[in-house]
RODO-2510 file (C-alpha; in nm, 4 decimals, decimal comma):
residues 307
     n   res          X          Y          Z
     1     m    -2,1899     3,5291    -0,5154
     2     t    -1,8638     3,4604    -0,6989
     3     d    -1,8325     3,1880    -0,9619
     4     a    -1,5673     3,0205    -0,7445
     5     l    -1,8073     2,9962    -0,4504
     6     q    -2,0811     2,8593    -0,6755
     7     h    -1,8413     2,5943    -0,8083
     8     l    -1,7464     2,5048    -0,4516
     9     r    -2,1116     2,4558    -0,3557
    10     e    -2,1809     2,2422    -0,6609
    11     g    -1,8554     2,0443    -0,6637
    12     g    -1,9206     1,8073    -0,3744
    13     k    -1,6466     1,6582    -0,1604
    14     p    -1,3678     1,6856    -0,4214
    15     a    -1,4201     2,0610    -0,4532
    16     m    -1,4227     2,1087    -0,0755
    17     a    -1,1097     1,8962    -0,0331
    18     r    -0,9275     2,0982    -0,2998
    19     m    -1,0311     2,4254    -0,1389
    20     l    -0,9111     2,3238     0,2074
    21     a    -0,5836     2,1960     0,0607
    22     r    -0,5436     2,5297    -0,1158
    23     l    -0,6130     2,7085     0,2103
    24     e    -0,3238     2,5215     0,3727
    25     s    -0,0754     2,5786     0,0888
    26     h    -0,1812     2,9095    -0,0727
    27     a    -0,3632     3,0999     0,2008
    28     r    -0,2323     3,4382     0,0834
    29     d    -0,3209     3,4042    -0,2845
    30     a    -0,5656     3,6665    -0,4100
    31     e    -0,8065     3,3998    -0,5362
    32     t    -0,8067     3,2223    -0,2005
    33     i    -0,8690     3,5452    -0,0102
    34     a    -1,1503     3,6472    -0,2473
    35     l    -1,3227     3,3117    -0,2027
    36     l    -1,2861     3,3278     0,1757
    37     d    -1,4494     3,6714     0,1883
    38     a    -1,7248     3,5563    -0,0487
    39     a    -1,7915     3,2558     0,1758
    40     y    -1,7903     3,4804     0,4841
    41     a    -2,0472     3,7106     0,3229
    42     s    -2,2776     3,4253     0,2141
    43     p    -2,3096     3,1729     0,4988
    44     k    -2,5520     2,8869     0,4526
    45     g    -2,5199     2,7218     0,7925
    46     q    -2,4003     2,7684     1,1491
    47     s    -2,1088     2,6362     1,3502
    48     l    -2,0827     2,4568     1,6850
    49     g    -1,7586     2,4130     1,8784
    50     l    -1,7081     2,1035     2,0934
    51     t    -1,4664     2,1437     2,3799
    52     g    -1,3649     1,9319     2,6770
    53     p    -1,0692     1,7327     2,8095
    54     p    -0,8909     1,4579     2,6130
    55     g    -1,0660     1,1226     2,6453
    56     v    -1,4096     1,2665     2,7177
    57     g    -1,5411     1,1194     2,3929
    58     k    -1,5674     1,4259     2,1674
    59     s    -1,4759     1,2367     1,8510
    60     s    -1,7261     0,9602     1,9190
    61     l    -1,9910     1,2220     1,9913
    62     v    -1,9136     1,4061     1,6674
    63     n    -1,9567     1,0776     1,4826
    64     v    -2,3100     1,0196     1,6109
    65     l    -2,4033     1,3876     1,5706
    66     l    -2,3034     1,3668     1,2041
    67     r    -2,5325     1,0675     1,1641
    68     e    -2,8163     1,2414     1,3469
    69     a    -2,7808     1,5504     1,1280
    70     r    -2,7988     1,3405     0,8118
    71     s    -3,1021     1,1524     0,9415
    72     r    -3,2781     1,4899     0,9697
    73     g    -3,1846     1,5895     0,6165
    74     l    -2,9154     1,8391     0,7178
    75     t    -2,5837     1,8641     0,5397
    76     v    -2,2962     1,8723     0,7848
    77     g    -1,9203     1,9224     0,7971
    78     a    -1,6721     1,8564     1,0761
    79     i    -1,3280     1,9939     1,1544
    80     a    -1,1382     1,7706     1,3955
    81     v    -0,8216     1,9260     1,5388
    82     d    -0,5541     1,6853     1,6635
    83     p    -0,2493     1,7753     1,8760
    84     s     0,0842     1,8262     1,7026
    85     s     0,4116     1,6760     1,8172
    86     s     0,6340     1,9309     1,9893
    87     r     0,9369     1,7538     1,8401
    88     t     0,8400     1,6818     1,4794
    89     g     0,5409     1,9107     1,4252
    90     g     0,3429     1,6155     1,2910
    91     a     0,0043     1,4912     1,4093
    92     l    -0,1633     1,1524     1,4202
    93     l    -0,4934     1,2905     1,2875
    94     g    -0,6673     0,9972     1,4509
    95     d    -1,0115     1,1581     1,4349
    96     r    -1,0297     1,0639     1,0686
    97     a    -0,9937     0,6995     1,1687
    98     r    -1,2626     0,7322     1,4353
    99     l    -1,5058     0,8792     1,1831
   100     s    -1,4221     0,6337     0,9048
   101     s    -1,7522     0,4484     0,9444
   102     l    -1,9370     0,7301     0,7654
   103     d    -2,0521     0,6639     0,4091
   104     p    -1,7752     0,7978     0,1823
   105     s    -2,0205     0,8403    -0,1061
   106     d    -2,2470     1,0770     0,0909
   107     d    -2,1844     1,4310    -0,0381
   108     g    -2,3926     1,5667     0,2499
   109     v    -2,1188     1,5036     0,5067
   110     f    -1,7541     1,6097     0,5036
   111     v    -1,4849     1,5560     0,7682
   112     r    -1,1460     1,7274     0,7758
   113     s    -0,8675     1,6653     1,0276
   114     m    -0,6235     1,9455     1,1091
   115     a    -0,3093     1,9621     1,3191
   116     a    -0,3076     2,2182     1,6010
   117     r     0,0526     2,3132     1,5094
   118     g     0,1358     2,4398     1,8556
   119     r    -0,1706     2,6593     1,9055
   120     l    -0,2453     2,6646     2,2788
   121     g    -0,6135     2,7330     2,2241
   122     g    -0,6828     2,3779     2,1127
   123     v    -0,7661     2,4768     1,7546
   124     s    -0,5619     2,5130     1,4380
   125     a    -0,4813     2,8586     1,2987
   126     l    -0,6601     2,7462     0,9818
   127     a    -0,9692     2,6202     1,1629
   128     y    -1,1588     2,9497     1,1416
   129     p    -1,1000     3,0063     0,7670
   130     a    -1,1890     2,6404     0,7070
   131     a    -1,5084     2,6774     0,9114
   132     v    -1,6030     2,9881     0,7132
   133     v    -1,5664     2,7949     0,3870
   134     m    -1,7629     2,4973     0,5170
   135     q    -2,0404     2,7163     0,6573
   136     a    -2,0966     2,8503     0,3067
   137     v    -2,1699     2,4953     0,1873
   138     y    -2,3168     2,2947     0,4775
   139     d    -2,6129     2,3480     0,7106
   140     l    -2,4080     2,2663     1,0213
   141     v    -2,0338     2,2705     1,0892
   142     l    -1,8896     2,0973     1,3972
   143     v    -1,5451     2,2059     1,5196
   144     e    -1,3805     1,9690     1,7672
   145     t    -1,0907     2,1080     1,9712
   146     v    -0,7840     1,9189     2,0908
   147     g    -0,8836     1,9416     2,4557
   148     v    -0,5956     2,1030     2,6405
   149     g    -0,7420     2,2800     2,9430
   150     q    -0,8107     2,6441     3,0257
   151     s    -0,6892     2,7859     2,6934
   152     e    -0,9671     2,5999     2,5120
   153     t    -1,1839     2,9083     2,5512
   154     e    -1,0450     3,0195     2,2123
   155     i    -1,3153     2,8092     2,0450
   156     a    -1,5764     3,0581     2,1671
   157     g    -1,4254     3,3215     1,9392
   158     m    -1,4687     3,1238     1,6186
   159     t    -1,8019     2,9386     1,6370
   160     d    -2,1650     3,0473     1,6753
   161     s    -2,2190     2,8325     1,9852
   162     v    -2,0080     2,6074     2,2095
   163     m    -2,0859     2,2709     2,3673
   164     l    -1,8824     2,1592     2,6680
   165     c    -1,8317     1,7838     2,7084
   166     i    -1,7815     1,6491     3,0614
   167     q    -1,6702     1,2992     3,1552
   168     p    -1,8342     1,1148     3,4473
   169     a    -1,6357     1,0352     3,7619
   170     s    -1,3434     1,2604     3,6706
   171     g    -1,4031     1,5692     3,8842
   172     d    -1,4272     1,7806     3,5695
   173     s    -1,7246     1,9887     3,6790
   174     l    -1,5412     2,1371     3,9763
   175     q    -1,2199     2,1823     3,7768
   176     f    -1,4009     2,3670     3,5004
   177     m    -1,5662     2,5941     3,7525
   178     k    -1,2203     2,6822     3,8870
   179     a    -1,0873     2,7446     3,5393
   180     g    -1,3695     2,9787     3,4457
   181     i    -1,4524     2,7701     3,1408
   182     m    -1,8192     2,7615     3,2415
   183     e    -1,8447     3,1160     3,1079
   184     v    -1,7863     2,9805     2,7577
   185     p    -2,0445     2,7109     2,6664
   186     d    -2,4053     2,7497     2,5571
   187     l    -2,4713     2,3827     2,6299
   188     a    -2,3115     2,1166     2,8527
   189     v    -2,3182     1,7431     2,7839
   190     v    -2,2133     1,4649     3,0192
   191     t    -2,0835     1,1876     2,7966
   192     k    -2,0769     0,8110     2,8470
   193     a    -2,4276     0,7847     2,9893
   194     d    -2,3858     0,4070     2,9658
   195     l    -2,1804     0,4370     3,2865
   196     g    -2,5124     0,4865     3,4624
   197     v    -2,4923     0,6282     3,8140
   198     a    -2,1597     0,8019     3,7558
   199     a    -2,2978     0,9956     3,4587
   200     r    -2,6138     1,1009     3,6434
   201     r    -2,4090     1,2059     3,9448
   202     a    -2,1813     1,4184     3,7251
   203     a    -2,4856     1,5964     3,5803
   204     a    -2,6301     1,6527     3,9278
   205     d    -2,2987     1,7855     4,0614
   206     l    -2,2734     2,0230     3,7672
   207     r    -2,6256     2,1540     3,8207
   208     t    -2,5457     2,2129     4,1882
   209     a    -2,2280     2,4007     4,1019
   210     l    -2,4080     2,6119     3,8423
   211     s    -2,6863     2,7020     4,0840
   212     v    -2,4563     2,9540     4,2515
   213     t    -2,3287     3,1113     3,9317
   214     k    -2,4629     3,3174     3,6441
   215     s    -2,4608     3,0002     3,4328
   216     e    -2,7541     2,8492     3,6205
   217     s    -2,9667     2,8395     3,3039
   218     l    -2,7081     2,6444     3,1047
   219     p    -2,8788     2,3407     2,9424
   220     i    -2,7285     2,0122     3,0676
   221     h    -2,7813     1,6774     2,8964
   222     v    -2,6545     1,3242     2,9468
   223     c    -2,5856     1,1070     2,6431
   224     s    -2,3926     0,8076     2,5158
   225     a    -2,2294     0,7832     2,1753
   226     q    -2,1953     0,4088     2,2351
   227     s    -2,5625     0,3280     2,2975
   228     g    -2,7239     0,6324     2,1372
   229     e    -2,8973     0,7273     2,4623
   230     g    -2,9843     1,0971     2,4770
   231     i    -2,8437     1,1839     2,1311
   232     k    -3,1727     1,3136     1,9881
   233     p    -3,2362     1,5507     2,2846
   234     v    -2,8755     1,6724     2,2599
   235     f    -2,9174     1,7459     1,8898
   236     d    -3,2465     1,9255     1,9597
   237     a    -3,0622     2,1359     2,2187
   238     i    -2,7883     2,2150     1,9671
   239     l    -3,0422     2,3424     1,7155
   240     s    -3,2072     2,5465     1,9915
   241     v    -2,8903     2,7249     2,1044
   242     l    -2,7875     2,7894     1,7445
   243     a    -3,1287     2,9418     1,6713
   244     t    -3,0737     3,1960     1,9493
   245     a    -2,7103     3,2818     1,8644
   246     p    -2,6677     3,6632     1,8507
   247     r    -2,6719     3,8131     1,5012
   248     e    -2,3513     4,0046     1,5661
   249     m    -2,1669     3,6779     1,6370
   250     r    -2,0175     3,6555     1,2869
   251     s    -1,8586     4,0010     1,2975
   252     n    -1,7249     3,9270     1,6464
   253     q    -1,5673     3,6068     1,5142
   254     a    -1,4033     3,7960     1,2280
   255     e    -1,2577     4,0564     1,4651
   256     h    -1,1363     3,7853     1,7033
   257     w    -0,9630     3,6021     1,4183
   258     l    -0,8094     3,9236     1,2808
   259     k    -0,6634     4,0154     1,6180
   260     a    -0,5259     3,6641     1,6797
   261     a    -0,3773     3,6403     1,3288
   262     i    -0,2063     3,9796     1,3435
   263     m    -0,0761     3,9267     1,6953
   264     s     0,0592     3,5858     1,5930
   265     d     0,2804     3,7536     1,3299
   266     f     0,3465     4,0974     1,4792
   267     g     0,2687     4,0761     1,8515
   268     t     0,0671     4,3194     2,0614
   269     v     0,2527     4,6201     1,9164
   270     g     0,1500     4,5219     1,5654
   271     w    -0,2127     4,4956     1,6732
   272     f    -0,1951     4,8316     1,8511
   273     v    -0,0636     4,9970     1,5354
   274     i    -0,3137     4,8469     1,2934
   275     k    -0,6263     4,7773     1,5003
   276     g    -0,8031     5,0954     1,3858
   277     l    -0,8017     4,9796     1,0240
   278     a    -0,8701     4,6175     1,1171
   279     l    -1,1744     4,6937     1,3322
   280     a    -1,3140     4,9522     1,0899
   281     k    -1,3118     4,7217     0,7874
   282     g    -1,2653     4,3707     0,9232
   283     a    -1,6315     4,2874     0,9753
   284     d    -1,6992     4,3191     0,6005
   285     e    -1,3964     4,1542     0,4371
   286     p    -1,1853     4,0062     0,7184
   287     f    -0,9487     3,8062     0,4983
   288     a    -0,8744     4,0886     0,2523
   289     i    -0,8268     4,3309     0,5425
   290     h    -0,5939     4,0856     0,7166
   291     e    -0,3755     4,0686     0,4063
   292     k    -0,3756     4,4477     0,3757
   293     c    -0,2805     4,4904     0,7434
   294     r    -0,0109     4,2278     0,7081
   295     s     0,1367     4,4003     0,4025
   296     l     0,1332     4,7424     0,5702
   297     l     0,3033     4,6135     0,8841
   298     t     0,5619     4,4172     0,6858
   299     k     0,6419     4,7244     0,4733
   300     s     0,6719     4,9460     0,7815
   301     l     0,9112     4,7027     0,9494
   302     s     1,1227     4,6699     0,6353
   303     e     1,1714     5,0473     0,6244
   304     l     1,3098     5,0674     0,9768
   305     d     1,6803     5,1448     0,9917
   306     f     1,8558     4,9765     1,2840
   307     t     2,2067     5,0868     1,1840
***
């Protein structure tokens, strides 16, 4: 373990805030990359992605899950991704306001809002590196996506398990079946159980739809962030699916991030050229390998003569 990682683990919220700020402003610095790879190699906790349409209540659910985790003695971090404006590039980052009721003096919980910055997958480009850092410090890391539809399946490539949130009386269960998103989650939760019959009907409809698919065994729960109904069983289910997450999940996440990062800068051709190196070394030091691949591709492009 590097001294920098040890300082991060012992420095509380200020140290984590500084590290995430550094990640946003100096992501390519050698010190940042070294710390990211050290964190990747020494995870303390696991990550859960929360996906679902806007308005389903993901932020409210994250809030009560944070409280439940702390009540069980677990340290927990959350990354809440908010949509960016297509005109200004800015974001409201309203999740921070929704989660403001948490005790600011509690070093066992940390919440960070991030702007999606145009990413169609509902997560920020920095969300995976941030999750890696937080997993090295906290027992559980929750990653909440924007909620933008079919492209939300990207969350499955960066977290250990995924929870799909479904809103009662909205027809979501059928829509998600059409979109193929039911192939993604390890757990489904119908929110707003305080709506009563509508919530129970949504759960029943989802079970019926799943009975004719390979996802028949998907755990389904009904809960309410408002009343607290069903939160403890949901958290038990989260711990259960995380306990059975495949061991190779972390290396798969690293490869997924490497491919997405390289294709974002150099397109499919860039990935085709460099994927041999990336896949051979990326599972061990994904952030250092990404920088090496990026440098090699940039150098190769600079040497091309178009005259």
